TORMARKOL-36700 format. One record per residue: residue in one letter; z, x, y of N, C-alpha, C, O in turn. Coordinates in steps of 0.001 Angstrom, whole numbers, padded with zeros to 6 digits, always signed. Example, Ala and Ser with C-alpha at 12.3 -4.5 7.8 and 13.67 -1.06 7.14 Angstrom:
A+007800+013190-005690+007800+012300-004500+007800+013200-003300+008465+014236-003319/S+007080+012850-002250+007140+013670-001060+007870+012900+000030+008039+013409+001138/
//
This chain:
X+095099+130813+070374+095620+129598+070941+097104+129783+071220+097813+130400+070425/X+097576+129258+072332+098958+129462+072732+099875+128448+072051+099415+127525+071378/X+101173+128638+072241+102165+127722+071669+102348+126468+072507+103048+125547+072087/X+101735+126414+073682+101851+125246+074556+101137+124056+073919+100077+124217+073314/X+101710+122873+074053+101011+121692+073511+099748+121389+074312+099709+121556+075530/X+098721+120941+073599+097468+120575+074261+097257+119075+074132+097840+118431+073260/X+096434+118530+074989+096122+117109+074938+094971+116869+073972+094437+117811+073388/X+094593+115618+073805+093465+115280+072933+092157+115853+073452+091232+116099+072678/X+092077+116066+074762+090864+116624+075344+090861+118145+075349+089915+118760+075841/X+091909+118757+074806+091951+120201+074711+092531+120910+075924+092478+122137+076006/X+093081+120156+076862+093688+120790+078037+095076+121276+077696+095793+120648+076918/X+095445+122379+078274+096806+122877+078093+097663+122401+079251+097257+122455+080412/X+098844+121939+078916+099748+121433+079937+101019+122263+079955+101561+122638+078915/X+101466+122533+081148+102719+123253+081307+103808+122303+081763+103544+121150+082106/X+105003+122789+081762+106133+121973+082177+106276+122051+083693+106334+123139+084266/X+106333+120889+084332+106469+120829+085781+107925+120815+086211+108841+120989+085407/X+108106+120603+087504+109467+120512+088022+110105+119207+087561+109407+118207+087395/X+111421+119202+087352+112080+117974+086916+112084+116919+088017+112228+117234+089198/X+111925+115678+087614+111916+114548+088546+113352+114085+088772+114106+113914+087814/X+113733+113884+090030+115115+113444+090295+115315+111967+089929+115001+111080+090722/X+115836+111713+088730+116004+110344+088250+117028+109558+089063+116998+108328+089060/X+117925+110237+089753+118915+109513+090546+118239+108711+091657+118760+107672+092061/X+117095+109169+092159+116367+108394+093172+115842+107085+092586+115884+106043+093240/X+115353+107146+091363+114845+105947+090698+115980+104946+090470+115810+103746+090685/X+117119+105439+090040+118272+104561+089809+118796+103982+091117+119210+102824+091168/X+118777+104777+092156+119228+104304+093467+118307+103195+093979+118778+102213+094554/X+117008+103347+093775+116065+102303+094197+116258+101026+093382+116127+099930+093927/X+116566+101142+092089+116807+099964+091271+118052+099217+091741+118047+097988+091802/X+119106+099938+092071+120313+099303+092600+120010+098637+093938+120514+097549+094215/X+119192+099278+094769+118816+098688+096060+118028+097396+095858+118210+096443+096615/X+117157+097349+094850+116398+096129+094552+117346+095010+094137+117197+093875+094589/X+118314+095315+093286+119270+094302+092828+120104+093784+093983+120291+092575+094120/X+120611+094687+094820+121427+094281+095956+120607+093453+096939+121097+092448+097453/X+119374+093856+097209+118515+093114+098128+118194+091729+097585+118154+090761+098345/X+117967+091624+096284+117697+090321+095681+118899+089402+095806+118752+088229+096149/X+120081+089922+095531+121287+089100+095634+121548+088710+097086+121952+087581+097368/X+121318+089642+098000+121617+089382+099407+120620+088435+100062+121021+087580+100851/X+119334+088565+099756+118311+087814+100466+117569+086781+099617+116792+085995+100158/X+117788+086766+098312+117084+085817+097453+117413+084375+097796+116525+083523+097800/X+118675+084091+098083+119071+082741+098462+118479+082313+099788+118075+081161+099948/X+118423+083231+100740+117820+082918+102043+116343+082595+101908+115848+081662+102541/X+115640+083361+101090+114221+083103+100871+114043+081781+100124+113126+081016+100422/X+114906+081517+099169+114843+080270+098415+115062+079058+099310+114436+078020+099099/X+115936+079168+100303+116226+078054+101209+115085+077737+102170+115081+076662+102770/X+114130+078626+102330+113031+078409+103259+112008+077389+102759+111170+076921+103529/X+112075+077042+101467+111099+076123+100878+111770+074790+100587+112915+074757+100136/X+111072+073695+100839+111627+072357+100664+111734+071964+099196+112666+071253+098819/X+110820+072401+098378+110830+072058+096960+111776+073020+096247+111588+074235+096298/X+112788+072476+095585+113847+073321+095029+113343+074294+093969+113723+075464+093981/X+112499+073834+093057+112058+074733+091999+111111+075796+092524+111093+076919+092019/X+110316+075450+093542+109406+076435+094126+110198+077495+094896+109906+078688+094804/X+111185+077056+095642+112028+077992+096382+112780+078930+095461+112874+080130+095717/X+113317+078369+094379+114021+079209+093406+113065+080217+092776+113410+081387+092608/X+111880+079765+092434+110903+080666+091813+110481+081794+092736+110336+082939+092307/X+110286+081469+093999+109886+082507+094949+111064+083423+095279+110912+084643+095335/X+112237+082827+095496+113393+083627+095902+113961+084508+094810+114418+085618+095084/X+113939+084024+093562+114609+084763+092490+113689+085244+091376+114154+085841+090405/X+112380+084990+091505+111427+085516+090525+110377+086376+091219+110220+087552+090890/X+109665+085798+092171+108573+086517+092834+109118+087638+093721+108614+088761+093686/X+110148+087332+094516+110713+088327+095425+111244+089558+094678+110922+090676+095080/X+112050+089406+093598+112483+090610+092868+111332+091378+092224+111352+092608+092185/X+110320+090650+091714+109183+091352+091124+108411+092142+092175+107937+093247+091909/X+108290+091572+093364+107639+092284+094458+108442+093533+094846+107870+094597+095082/X+109765+093392+094909+110606+094543+095232+110511+095625+094154+110459+096813+094470/X+110487+095220+092894+110341+096197+091815+108998+096914+091876+108922+098115+091619/X+107943+096184+092213+106629+096811+092333+106614+097830+093463+106054+098917+093319/X+107228+097478+094584+107283+098408+095717+108116+099640+095357+107733+100762+095688/X+109251+099439+094683+110072+100598+094315+109362+101477+093294+109520+102698+093309/X+108582+100867+092409+107803+101657+091447+106727+102474+092155+106489+103628+091799/X+106076+101884+093151+105065+102631+093911+105707+103783+094679+105129+104866+094765/X+106882+103562+095230+107593+104637+095926+107950+105748+094942+107814+106931+095256/X+108405+105366+093755+108717+106364+092722+107500+107168+092310+107596+108376+092093/X+106367+106514+092200+105131+107235+091840+104706+108189+092954+104210+109282+092681/X+104899+107777+094209+104572+108675+095318+105492+109893+095306+105048+111013+095557/X+106770+109675+095016+107710+110807+094932+107284+111745+093804+107328+112965+093966/X+106875+111191+092674+106432+112024+091550+105183+112810+091905+105039+113953+091472/X+104286+112237+092671+103061+112937+093008+103312+114112+093950+102562+115088+093943/X+104358+114021+094753+104690+115121+095655+105537+116194+095003+105697+117281+095557/X+106084+115899+093827+106954+116864+093137+106146+117943+092489+106706+118842+091863/
//
């Protein structure tokens, strides 16, 4: 048996190429900037104040985070 760590299923795993974490951080900053820049505009589109706030500053950032996470996973799959 080799010195490489194995999984619970007995597979041997090697070390892959390093993932560029700066891309992940850059996408997170882009999400924050986009939320600050456009969250108020999205919030103003709804007549009900609490609904507009919820969509503009809760749903919209969560949607952006989900999209950035999917982009990060795609980058990892190509690495």
